[in-house]
BABA-603900 format. One record per residue (C-alpha): residue number from 1; residue in three letters; x, y, z. Coordinates in steps of 0.2 Angstrom, whole numbers, plus 5000, padded with zeros to 4 digits. Layout:
// residues N
NUM,ALA,X,Y,Z
...
This chain:
// residues 169
1,MET,5029,5073,5137
2,ARG,5020,5057,5141
3,ALA,5014,5051,5158
4,LEU,4997,5057,5155
5,CYS,4991,5040,5161
6,ALA,5001,5039,5177
7,ALA,4987,5028,5185
8,THR,4990,5015,5172
9,VAL,5007,5006,5173
10,PRO,5013,4993,5160
11,VAL,5016,4976,5168
12,ARG,5022,4964,5155
13,SER,5021,4960,5137
14,VAL,5012,4944,5131
15,ARG,5012,4940,5112
16,GLY,5015,4958,5108
17,LEU,5001,4965,5119
18,VAL,5006,4976,5134
19,HIS,4995,4973,5149
20,ALA,4993,4986,5162
21,ARG,4988,4987,5180
22,VAL,4975,5001,5184
23,ARG,4971,5004,5203
24,GLY,4976,4986,5208
25,ARG,4967,4977,5194
26,ALA,4975,4969,5178
27,CYS,4968,4974,5161
28,GLY,4974,4972,5143
29,GLY,4977,4984,5129
30,TYR,4987,4998,5137
31,CYS,4991,5013,5127
32,ASP,4997,5031,5129
33,ASP,4996,5043,5114
34,GLY,5000,5058,5124
35,ASN,4982,5066,5125
36,LEU,4967,5063,5136
37,GLU,4955,5062,5121
38,SER,4944,5046,5118
39,GLY,4939,5042,5100
40,ASP,4957,5041,5093
41,GLY,4961,5023,5097
42,CYS,4968,5026,5114
43,SER,4954,5031,5127
44,ARG,4955,5044,5141
45,GLY,4959,5029,5153
46,CYS,4973,5024,5141
47,GLN,4965,5008,5135
48,VAL,4965,5003,5117
49,GLU,4948,5007,5109
50,CYS,4937,4994,5100
51,GLY,4942,4992,5082
52,TYR,4960,4999,5084
53,THR,4977,4992,5086
54,CYS,4992,5000,5093
55,ARG,5011,5000,5088
56,ALA,5023,4991,5099
57,SER,5028,5008,5106
58,ARG,5009,5010,5111
59,ASP,5010,5028,5107
60,ALA,4999,5028,5091
61,CYS,4984,5018,5087
62,GLU,4976,5015,5070
63,THR,4960,5006,5063
64,VAL,4962,4990,5054
65,CYS,4953,4989,5038
66,GLY,4946,4972,5035
67,ASP,4944,4966,5053
68,GLY,4925,4968,5052
69,LEU,4924,4982,5065
70,ARG,4920,5000,5059
71,ALA,4930,5012,5069
72,GLY,4938,5029,5066
73,THR,4936,5036,5049
74,GLU,4931,5020,5041
75,GLU,4914,5021,5032
76,CYS,4911,5002,5033
77,ASP,4922,4987,5037
78,GLY,4917,4970,5032
79,ASN,4931,4963,5022
80,SER,4944,4968,5009
81,ALA,4937,4958,4994
82,GLY,4927,4972,4986
83,GLY,4911,4970,4975
84,ASP,4900,4967,4990
85,GLY,4898,4985,4997
86,TYR,4914,4985,5007
87,SER,4929,4992,4997
88,SER,4947,4987,5001
89,THR,4950,5004,5009
90,CYS,4934,5003,5020
91,GLU,4924,5015,5010
92,VAL,4906,5011,5004
93,GLU,4906,5005,4986
94,ALA,4895,5014,4973
95,GLY,4877,5007,4972
96,TRP,4878,5001,4990
97,THR,4872,5008,5007
98,CYS,4880,5001,5024
99,SER,4874,5002,5042
100,MET,4885,5013,5052
101,ALA,4887,5004,5068
102,THR,4902,5011,5077
103,CYS,4913,4997,5084
104,GLY,4902,4984,5077
105,ARG,4899,4974,5061
106,THR,4893,4984,5047
107,TRP,4880,4977,5034
108,CYS,4879,4982,5016
109,SER,4865,4981,5004
110,GLU,4861,4986,4987
111,VAL,4853,5003,4984
112,CYS,4838,5000,4972
113,GLY,4833,5014,4961
114,ASP,4850,5023,4960
115,GLY,4854,5017,4942
116,LEU,4868,5006,4947
117,HIS,4865,4987,4944
118,VAL,4874,4978,4957
119,ARG,4874,4960,4964
120,SER,4857,4953,4966
121,GLU,4847,4967,4957
122,GLU,4840,4960,4941
123,CYS,4837,4977,4934
124,ASP,4840,4995,4941
125,ASP,4833,5008,4929
126,GLY,4836,5023,4941
127,ASP,4819,5024,4949
128,ARG,4808,5014,4960
129,GLU,4793,5016,4949
130,GLY,4783,5000,4944
131,TYR,4776,4996,4928
132,ASP,4791,5002,4918
133,GLY,4800,4986,4917
134,SER,4810,4987,4933
135,SER,4800,4985,4949
136,TYR,4801,4994,4965
137,TYR,4812,4980,4971
138,CYS,4823,4981,4955
139,SER,4817,4965,4948
140,VAL,4812,4963,4930
141,GLU,4794,4964,4927
142,CYS,4784,4951,4918
143,GLY,4786,4953,4899
144,TYR,4800,4965,4899
145,THR,4818,4963,4895
146,CYS,4832,4974,4903
147,THR,4849,4978,4897
148,GLY,4863,4989,4904
149,GLY,4864,5007,4900
150,GLU,4874,5022,4904
151,ASP,4861,5030,4916
152,GLY,4854,5013,4923
153,ASP,4847,4998,4915
154,LEU,4836,5001,4900
155,CYS,4819,4991,4900
156,SER,4810,4986,4884
157,ALA,4791,4985,4884
158,PRO,4784,4968,4878
159,THR,4780,4968,4859
160,GLU,4763,4967,4853
161,ARG,4759,4949,4848
162,SER,4744,4943,4839
163,VAL,4735,4929,4848
164,PHE,4723,4918,4839
165,VAL,4711,4908,4849
166,THR,4701,4895,4841
167,THR,4687,4885,4849
168,ASP,4679,4870,4842
169,LEU,4661,4871,4844
């Protein structure tokens, strides 16, 4: 049984969007999903919520992965390219952390010290200890070399070199 949003009446459809009139004023994004719960795409006041889109019947609303707005069960939403923290299914990719702003732009950044070498990290050996080849900021420390390993990058200490200094007296 619909009609839970009796105060909101559809007026017309413009480019697929149903507009409504609520208590004498026009508004956009009308929906009626058959309940009075907000947070499911259709608000208690029968308005389409941020980050959602509704079917032509206006009775079911869904999030749109890749639209840049985190909503519903999306962990993050930036794009659908992958390899930058945002997966094509709106989940946070391994080795990344993302801001969790609801109905807003999410920002992802690498997690230094987790052992996963991603994007701008030069070396991630699985910790944030310095003086072991990989710095606190996941950059290669002076004199070290780092190569990929199963449990993080492996850093090699500098080899001893004999230095001869001659002076002319």
